[in-house]
N, C-alpha and C positions, 0 to 999 in steps of 0.2 A: 384586860393583863393582853387580850388573844387580839388587841391593834398595833400593840407594841412585838408580838411575833408575826403577825400577817408585816406590819410593814418591814420587814428586816432585821430587827432587832433586838434578836430574843437574848440576848444575855443584857439589856436591861431589865426587862421582863420577867427574869430568873429570879432575882431578890425580891423582888414586888411577890410575884405568885409564891416564896416560900416562907415570906411575913403572912400571908394570905393564909396562907395551910397553917401557918403555929398557931393562929387564931382560932381557925376553923376549920376540920377536914370538911369542905368541900369537893364535892364530885365534877363541879364543869374546871372547877377552878388544878382539882387534881389533873383531869384534860388537857389543861391550856399546860401544865409544866411540863409533861410524857413531850407535848408537841415543838415547846419551847429547848426539853433538851436536843429535841431528833434534832432540831432547824440545829444544833451547837454539834454538830454532830454524837452526842453521847446519844445514842441506841439503846446500850444496855441501862443506860442507866432512866431513859423516858421508858424502857418496857418496868423495869422494874417502879417505879414512879407509878405507875398505872396500878401498878396492887392488884390486888385478888376481892377488894373489896368492893371494888366499885359496882353501879347496881348495871346490870342486864341490861344496857341498852348497844343500842347497835352502833352510834358514836363508840360508844368505850370498844366494844365489840373489834369495829374496823380501824381504828388506831392502832390495836392490839395486830393486828391479823398486817399492819405494812412496819409496826418494824419487827417484826416476825419475820416479815421476808428479807426489810432490808439486813437480816443476820442470818439468814439464807435459813433459815428454819419451815420448809415452806408445807412440807404438812403441817405445824404446828397454826402456820395464816394463813392453812385453806378452813383448817377446823375453826378460826375464829370467827370465817368468811362463813360461815356455814352457822355459826354462835347468833350472828348478824343479822343473820335472814329470819333465825327462827325468834326472834328477840322482836323484830318492826316488820310488819307485813308490810308497812309501804319505804322501809328503805328494801326490801329484796332485793330489786330491780338492782340498786349499789350493792347489795352484798351479791349473790350473781355475777356481775359486772368486774369487780375485786378479782375477784374466785378468776376469772378468768384470766384476767392480765397476767395473774403468779401465775399459770398454770401454763402463759406463755411466752414470758420470762424465766420460766423453768425446762422448756425446749420441752413440751407436751401441747405443742400446740391441736393435737387431735381431742382432748380432752378439755381444749378448755372451748368447744364449740357449742359444747349444752349450756357451760355455761352463761356465757355468750345469747345463747336461745334462751334458755329461761330470765335472762336481765330484757333480752329483746319483747319477751312474750307477757315479762307485766308493763315494759313501758315502750311503746312503737315507735314510743315517740321523741324521742333521744340520738339524735345524728350517732354523736362519739359512740354509744354503742355496735351500729349499725360498722362503723369504721374498725373497731377495738372485730370484732365478728369477724367485716373480707381482712385483715389481720392473721386470723389463728388459719381462714380457711386459704390468703396466698400461704405460710410455715406449710399447707400440707400439699402443696403442689396446682389447689386448685383455683387456679385466674381470673377464671369465667364467675365461676362463681362471688370471687375476691372483688370485680371490678360491677357486679350488679350488685353487691352491697355498699359500694361507696357510693354509687348512681342515686340510689337511694337513702343515702344518707348528705347526697347533694339537694336533692327534693326536699325533702327536710329542714333542710340549711342550704341552702346555695352559697355565702358568705364563710363556708364553714372549712377555713384552708388548709386546714390537716386531712379532709377528706381531698380535697382537693391533686396537691402536692402528691397523696398516699395512690392515684389516679393516674399518676405520668405515670411512661412507660419508665423497666428498669427504676423505677421507686422500691424501699423496700418491706422487704417485713417489717418490718425493728420503729420505721418512722413514725413518729408520733410528734 
């Protein structure tokens, strides 16, 4: 079903997902249903669809973080990111980057920097993390530091349009 969601047809996927869940309550199907509901703008329903019964895996926690963030529940979203980091060591970099993005969106750039540092420490080869950290440093008024981070992103991925765009003079910190 997630193929239909990915192709931009969550309305067609939703009835099939609900039918599948009626036959068997499967955690992966519940995640897909939550994704479809979120894509349809039904964020509260998506959060409810996740429920508390999902396994404590990083994907479920990160989905919950995204939904809580969309609902403006920043502290709950941050807690879900921390739970994702604890649930799966292999996903810790993603969880910390997501935490940093949520903090940045909340106007808390100074608090976002340690989260981005953690993500970079775990996965220094991910160019997008360097861009995210650069945005936080830029919002803190540290343009020179931000430019160095963007240069590092471009060394890792010379074709990363986001880094090139953010490196341009006058680019805003919120460019994604």
